[in-house]
C-alpha positions in Angstrom: 7.1 91.0 -36.4 3.9 89.7 -38.0 3.7 86.0 -38.2 0.2 86.2 -39.8 -1.7 85.3 -36.7 -5.5 85.2 -37.0 -7.3 88.4 -35.7 -8.9 86.4 -32.8 -5.4 85.8 -31.6 -3.9 89.2 -32.2 -6.9 90.9 -30.6 -7.0 88.7 -27.6 -5.7 89.4 -24.1 -3.0 87.4 -22.7 -5.4 85.5 -20.3 -7.5 84.7 -23.4 -4.7 83.5 -25.4 -3.8 81.2 -22.5 -7.2 79.8 -22.6 -7.1 79.3 -26.3 -3.8 77.5 -26.1 -5.1 75.3 -23.2 -8.2 74.5 -25.1 -6.0 73.5 -28.2 -3.8 71.3 -26.1 -6.9 69.6 -24.6 -8.3 68.9 -28.1 -5.0 67.7 -29.4 -4.2 65.6 -26.4 -7.6 63.9 -26.8 -6.9 63.2 -30.5 -3.4 62.0 -29.8 -4.9 59.6 -27.0 -7.4 58.3 -29.6 -4.6 57.6 -32.1 -2.7 55.7 -29.4 -5.7 53.6 -28.9 -5.6 52.4 -32.4 -2.1 51.2 -32.3 -2.2 47.6 -33.2 -0.9 45.3 -30.3 -0.7 41.5 -30.1 -2.8 39.7 -27.5 0.2 39.2 -25.3 1.3 42.7 -25.4 -2.2 43.8 -24.6 -2.4 41.4 -21.7 1.1 42.7 -20.3 -0.1 46.2 -20.4 -3.5 45.3 -18.8 -1.7 43.4 -16.0 0.6 46.4 -15.3 -2.5 48.9 -15.2 -4.5 46.6 -13.0 -1.6 45.9 -10.4 -2.6 48.9 -8.3 -6.2 48.2 -8.4 -5.9 45.8 -5.4 -4.6 48.5 -3.1 -6.5 50.0 -0.2 -8.4 53.1 -1.3 -6.0 55.7 0.5 -2.9 53.9 -1.1 -4.7 53.7 -4.5 -5.5 57.4 -4.5 -2.0 58.2 -3.6 -0.6 55.9 -6.2 -2.8 57.4 -8.9 -1.7 61.0 -7.9 2.0 60.0 -7.7 1.7 58.6 -11.2 -0.1 61.6 -12.7 1.4 64.6 -11.0 5.1 64.0 -11.9 4.0 63.4 -15.6 2.1 66.8 -15.4 5.2 68.5 -13.9 7.1 67.3 -16.8 4.7 68.9 -19.1 5.7 72.3 -17.7 9.3 72.1 -19.0 9.7 74.9 -21.6 9.1 73.6 -25.0 10.1 70.0 -24.3 7.1 69.6 -21.9 4.5 70.0 -24.6 6.3 67.3 -26.8 6.5 65.1 -23.6 2.9 65.6 -22.8 1.8 64.4 -26.3 4.1 61.3 -26.0 2.3 60.7 -22.5 -1.1 61.0 -24.0 -0.2 58.8 -27.0 1.1 56.2 -24.5 -2.2 56.6 -22.5 -4.0 55.8 -25.6 -2.0 52.7 -26.1 -2.8 51.6 -22.6 -6.5 52.2 -23.0 -6.6 50.4 -26.2 -4.9 47.4 -24.6 -7.3 47.4 -21.7 -10.3 47.5 -24.1 -9.0 44.7 -26.1 -8.5 42.5 -23.0 -11.8 43.4 -21.4 -13.6 42.9 -24.7 -11.9 39.5 -25.3 -12.6 38.4 -21.8 -16.3 39.2 -22.2 -17.0 37.6 -25.5 -20.3 35.6 -25.4 -21.1 36.8 -22.1 -24.3 38.9 -21.3 -23.7 42.2 -19.9 -25.1 42.6 -16.4 -24.9 46.3 -15.9 -28.1 48.4 -15.3 -28.7 51.6 -17.2 -28.2 53.7 -14.0 -24.9 52.1 -13.2 -23.8 52.6 -16.9 -24.7 56.3 -16.7 -22.9 56.7 -13.4 -19.9 54.9 -14.7 -19.7 57.1 -17.7 -20.0 60.3 -15.5 -17.3 59.1 -13.2 -14.9 58.2 -16.2 -15.8 61.4 -18.1 -15.2 63.5 -15.0 -11.9 61.9 -14.2 -11.0 62.2 -17.9 -11.9 66.0 -17.9 -10.0 66.7 -14.7 -6.8 64.9 -15.9 -6.8 66.4 -19.4 -7.4 69.9 -18.2 -4.5 69.5 -15.9 -2.2 68.1 -18.6 -3.4 70.9 -21.1 -2.5 73.4 -18.5 1.0 71.9 -18.3 1.5 71.8 -21.9 0.3 75.2 -22.8 2.3 76.6 -19.9 5.3 74.8 -21.4 5.0 77.1 -24.4 4.3 80.2 -22.4 7.4 79.5 -20.4 9.4 79.0 -23.5 8.1 82.2 -25.1 8.9 84.2 -21.9 12.4 82.7 -21.9 12.9 83.9 -25.6 11.6 87.3 -24.5 14.0 87.3 -21.5 11.0 87.9 -19.2 10.9 84.4 -17.6 10.8 85.9 -14.1 7.4 87.2 -14.7 6.1 83.8 -15.9 7.5 81.9 -12.8 4.7 83.2 -10.6 1.9 82.1 -13.2 3.7 78.7 -13.5 3.8 78.2 -9.7 0.0 79.1 -9.6 -0.8 76.7 -12.4 1.2 73.9 -10.9 -0.7 74.3 -7.7 -4.0 74.3 -9.6 -2.9 71.1 -11.3 -1.9 69.5 -8.0 -5.4 70.2 -6.6 -7.2 69.1 -9.8 -5.1 65.8 -10.0 -5.7 65.1 -6.3 -9.5 65.5 -6.9 -9.2 63.3 -9.8 -7.3 60.7 -8.0 -10.0 60.6 -5.2 -12.7 60.4 -7.8 -11.0 57.6 -9.8 -10.4 55.7 -6.6 -14.1 55.8 -5.7 -15.0 54.7 -9.3 -12.6 51.8 -9.1 -14.0 50.9 -5.5 -17.5 51.0 -7.2 -16.4 48.7 -9.8 -16.3 51.1 -12.7 
């Protein structure tokens, strides 16, 4: 059955196809998050979302890291569900964009007319921490969404038993990545980023 796949896909090993699919989901998840950030919200809706996001920031660091992990890891696990997980993951990314957009609106509205008091070195460090957390979390989510399609494909081929080992390994990798991401995010929040 020739579905007209491009030659780079047809000639690629299974491992390389997994990487291609994961990279594709990473880019798509990023774009869907940006699209979510542009959803128009009223000031009160933005404030409600902002308040919900910032409820956890008052926790002690250990509880905050645990809370961040316990928020992200079940979402990532849901992304592993065959076929549905990819759709679910994109919904989560869109919702994340909405939340980020709301947070940016509230923060920018509260800082209107004030002079920024952040040093260039602090700004660079903050961008590094935020970028690192973004990268770790989105790689985990891309792994989950791409594995969702691989699991579905193997189910259709009646070879799902072979894929369960890979899925378990990838879930473990995501757990480690999201734990590291939660710790880094907690340190960033503690530093005021």
